[in-house]
N, C-alpha and C positions, 0 to 999 in steps of 0.2 A: 393627493395631488398627482402622483405618478403611480404606476402599478407597483405592487409590493416588491416584485423581483427587481425592478429598476431601482427602487429606493435602497434595498438591501445591497445590491451590487455597487451603487455609488458610495454608500457608507463603508462597505468592505474595501473598495478601492482606495478611499481616503485613509482608512486604517492601514492598508498595505503600504501606501506611500509614507505614512508616518512611523511605521514600525521598522526599525533597522534589521530585525530578524538576524541576530548575531550567530545563531547556530541552528542545527536541525531540530532540536527540542523546541526552540522558540517558534519555528515554522509549524511544527506539530500543534502547539498550543494555539497559534493563530488560526489554523485550519479548523480546529475543534471549536474555537470561539465563534467563528463565522459559519460553522455548520457545512463545510464543504463535503460533498459526497464523492464517492469513487476516488478516494485519495490513494495515490500510488505509494509504494514503499519509499520513504523519505531517506535521502542520502545527501552528501555534499554537492553532487551534481544538480539535483533538483533544487536545493537551496540556492546555488549560484544562479541558476536560470531565473528563479523568482526574484532574487536580489537584483538581477540585471533589468527586470521589468520595472522595478520601483521608480528609477529616475525617468523612464519613458512616460510613465503615468503622471509623474510630477510635472513634467514639461507640458503635457496636455492640460493639466489643471490650471496652469498659469498663462497659457498661450491665448492669443487673440483667436477669434472665431475661425478665420481662414486656416490658421495653423492647427487648430483643434480638428477641423474637418479633415485636413490632410493627414494628420496623425492617426485619427480614428480609422480612416479608410486604409491606411498603411497597416495597422494592426489587424484589421479584418481580412485584408488580402494575404498578408504574411502567414496567417494561421488558417487560411482557407475556410473562413466562417461560412457555415451553411445552416441558417436558422431553421429550427423545427420546434413544434409545440410538444411539450412533454408534461406529464403529471406524475409526481411521486411524493412519497411521504405525506406531510400535512399540507403541502402546497397544492393549490389549484393549478390550472393550466398556466404554464409559463414557457418562456423561450430558452432553449439551449441552442448554441450556435457552433458548438464543436462536438466531436464524438466524445463519449464518456471516457474513452481510452486515450484521448489526446494528452500530451504532456501537460502537467499542472500549470506551468507558466503560460502556455497557450490558452488553456481554459480560463485562467485569470485575466489574461489580456483581452480576450474576446468578450468575456462577461462585462468587464469595465467598458470596453468600446461600445458594446450594444446598449448599455445604460446611457452612455454619453450621446449616442444617436438620439435617444428619446429627448434629452435636454436640447440638443441642436434643433430637432424638429419642432419642439415646443417654444423655441426662442428663449430658453431659460438657462443658457450657459453661464450667466453671471452668478448662478447658484454655486458654482465651483469657485472656491476662494482660498486665499491664504489667511492664516490666523491674523487678526488685527494687532496682536502683540508683536511688535516689530522684532523682538528678540527670540521669538518662538520658531518660526520657519516651518511649522506644520501646515497641513491643508485641511479643509473641511468642506462638506457639502451642506448648504443651507436648504433644508426642506421645510422650513417654517412658512406658514401662510403669508406672513407679512415681510418675508425676506430680510429678517433682522438679525440673524445669527452672525456674529462677527468673530467669535473666539472658538478655538478647536475644542476646548474643554472648560469646565468651571474654574480650574486652577488658573488658567491664563486670564479669564475674565476677572477673577478675584484680584489677581496681582495688578491688572490694569486699573480696576476701580480703586484699589487701595492707593496706588501711585497718584491717580487723579485727585483723590481726597487729600493726600498729603500735600500736593501742589497747591490746591485751593486753600488749605489751612495756612500754608507758609505765606501765601500772598495776602491773606486777610489778617495775619497776626502783625500788630505794629512792632517796629524794631524796639529792642530794649535799650533803655538809657544806661550809660555807664557812669 
């Protein structure tokens, strides 16, 4: 549907919004899991900068189109994005829009913003969603062909389906006689 780097960037941005990253070790694990390259030495300052980015991305996720465009443009301008084609590792040609030596939070912000640019251009921003489980509060990116993904993970989906089943059963069970 979208280029591989766009899909990975969107999924990684959703994971970043959803992960509280309580400490430097958690940030290191996150970066490893999402295969970030040119990772700087991690410390409390880097962690704070990344944690500060999380609510900004969350606001973009749930905003209307005009607010998304404004926020995307603000992130790109703030971090002086300058797109260029690169190829490294197992990836084919893809876009980097910050210098490899840019601060980690700037690289994360610009990567997420560039991926969102693709969604805006394709008219697909409705793929950025909040989990349908009202008690969850997490976000997701729906990259399914039929745009049907509603839950952030199978756990939320299972809880919602089980609750709906219990509700149906309670409505169909006749009251007991005393």
